[in-house]
C-alpha positions, 0 to 999 in steps of 0.5 A, a space after each residue: 492546498 492548491 486547487 485546480 486552475 483550469 476547466 476540470 472535470 472529476 469522477 468517482 464511483 459510488 458503487 453502494 448507491 450505484 451511482 457516479 459523482 461527477 464535479 466540475 470546476 470552471 475557470 469562470 461561473 456557468 452561464 447560458 454556454 454551459 451544458 452537459 450531455 452524455 455520449 450515446 454509449 452512456 460512458 462519457 460525459 461531455 461538459 460544453 463551456 464558453 466554446 470549450 468542450 471537455 470529455 470525461 471517461 466515466 468509471 461505469 456506464 450510466 443508465 440508458 434512460 436518465 437525462 442529465 439535468 441543465 447546470 445551475 448558472 453562475 456556479 463555479 463548481 457543479 456536481 451531478 449525481 449519475 445513475 449506474 447501468 445494470 453492469 458494474 465494472 470489474 474493478 468495483 466488484 472486489 469487495 470481497 476478495 483479498 488484498 492484491 499487490 503487484 508481483 504475487 507468486 503466481 506471476 513469477 514464472 520461470 527465470 526471475 530477475 530482480 534489480 534496483 529500481 533506482 539504478 538497474 543494478 542486478 540483486 537477484 540473478 535470474 537462476 538463483 530462485 527456482 521457486 516462489 511462494 506466497 507468504 500468509 498474513 502476518 496474523 496468520 497463527 493468530 488466527 489458527 487459534 481461532 479457526 483450527 479445527 482439531 487443536 493438539 491436546 495439551 501435554 500431561 504429566 505422569 499422574 495424569 495433570 496438565 502441564 502448564 507452559 506456553 501453549 505455542 510450544 506445542 503447536 506447529 502454527 503458534 506465534 513462535 513459528 516463523 517462515 524463515 528463508 531458505 536458498 533457491 526459494 523466494 516468499 513473496 509478500 504484499 510489500 516485499 520479497 524475503 529471500 535467502 542472503 545467498 541468493 542475493 547479490 550487490 547488497 550492503 547493510 548500512 550501519 547506524 553512523 551510515 558506514 555500509 558493509 557487504 551483507 552477512 551470509 545466511 551462516 553469519 546471519 544464524 550466529 547473530 540470533 541467540 535469543 529470538 524473543 529479545 531480538 524481535 525487531 519488526 521491519 516495514 509494516 509490522 506492529 510495534 515491538 516493545 519499546 525496550 527493543 526499539 533502539 539504535 540498532 534497528 538503523 543497522 538492519 537497512 540494506 541498499 544497493 551497492 552501487 548507487 546506495 538506494 535503499 532496497 530493504 532490510 535485513 530480517 535476522 528472525 527469518 535468516 534472510 533479506 527482505 527486498 522492498 517491492 517498491 524498490 526493486 523491478 521485477 523482470 520474468 522470461 514471460 513478460 513483454 515489458 517491464 512494469 512500474 508500480 507506484 508505491 500506493 499500490 503496495 502500501 494500500 494492499 497492505 492497509 487493506 489486509 490490516 483492515 480485513 484482519 483487525 477491523 481497524 480503519 485508522 493508522 499511525 505510520 511513522 519511521 523507525 526510531 534513531 538517534 541519528 536522524 538530523 531531520 524529524 520526518 512526517 508522522 502521518 495520521 491516516 483514516 481509510 475512508 473509502 477503500 474500494 473507488 474508481 475515479 477518473 480525471 479531465 484533463 487526465 493527471 499525469 500521476 494518474 493516467 498510467 498504472 502499471 505502464 498502460 493507458 487508463 481511462 479510469 483507475 482503482 483508487 483507495 479514499 484517504 483522510 489524513 493529517 500530520 501529527 506531533 510525537 506528542 499528539 501520536 502518544 495521546 492517540 494511542 493511549 486513548 482507549 476509545 480511539 482504534 488506531 493501528 501503529 505501523 513502522 515504515 523506512 522514512 523515505 517512504 513516509 515522506 514519499 507516500 505524504 508527498 503523493 497524498 498531497 499531490 492527489 489532494 491538489 487535483 481534487 476539486 476545492 469542495 472535495 479536498 477536506 472532511 471537517 478537520 481531515 485532509 482528503 487524498 487518493 491513493 492508487 489500488 492494485 486489482 490485478 491484471 
């Protein structure tokens, strides 16, 4: 991985031990001119070296009585541990909160226009959707089995014996029940909007040979769904379906913008509607002063954190859907979410980290991720190993590539000593914490 080539400082808030870790990387070894100090308000770290002074805005205030030790002479990389003041910033106090993602239903007030992020073409008119509702987690049915106080009784026959059949059939919340798209109603997930096909315009369905056709209406979609179980194909961010359902027909489910051909979502046959990926669209409400731009990592991190919360697993294998027509094999990412809740800052500020949702940010909420690319054989070996708990997730190929590029770019701006952990590469992903 490339490393920093100029004087730089990196800080990381370690809330669990109430410290801020600071690492300075110098172009030349430290000498008698090298000195470090804190600002009077205890939220800035100042480093002087060879006549140059750099300032880093810390992710939290430092204890008022702490004195920084003098840098060791002859080192090109110097580190400090600074104790926190009494109060933590808001972004570090959200450990117990549900994972947050941009554009929840509560923020979609009034007329909402959804357009293609790539070309600006309107996909959902402002007057199409009258109301928005947040979708529950994908494991809501299973969780109800654990926590429901009054489960329905098992049906009995005329002679008083209990009938034996699929228990989900007698429940209103079983695994065979799903939310389905409805005209005029928008459902909001951490990573996508679920909308009726009637509410979407300018959307085309991409077939397996790359030929586009106009998206089907809701009635046409309904005609295609004749056997829900057999056609249970999972899209973005869902656990893998049985092997016999993974075939080239998955490629027919991609939705693209009619104007620019940019992939914007997927057909959800089971929900009788369209999923529009949040990272592929822009959203404007009548109450918004400006149009925010959120990075892909905001949505991916929210989804991974939701899986960690629901399934207590922190390692994931991320790859694209299987296809017989792919000419280039996209990377397979093996990811370990090591530190879900961090706040970091850089000096000089990295261009990719200096802005968040269109506003200047002195420090950025982040998630520390260990990652590697693996082969198909390595993937199969990991999934077959019962002692390792790794969740397999399918994302669009373009998402896997962009996520990999984002991780590599974040590794490059970390200090050299922080870029590796044993056999893992270390990266950062921006985390959304609300507005």
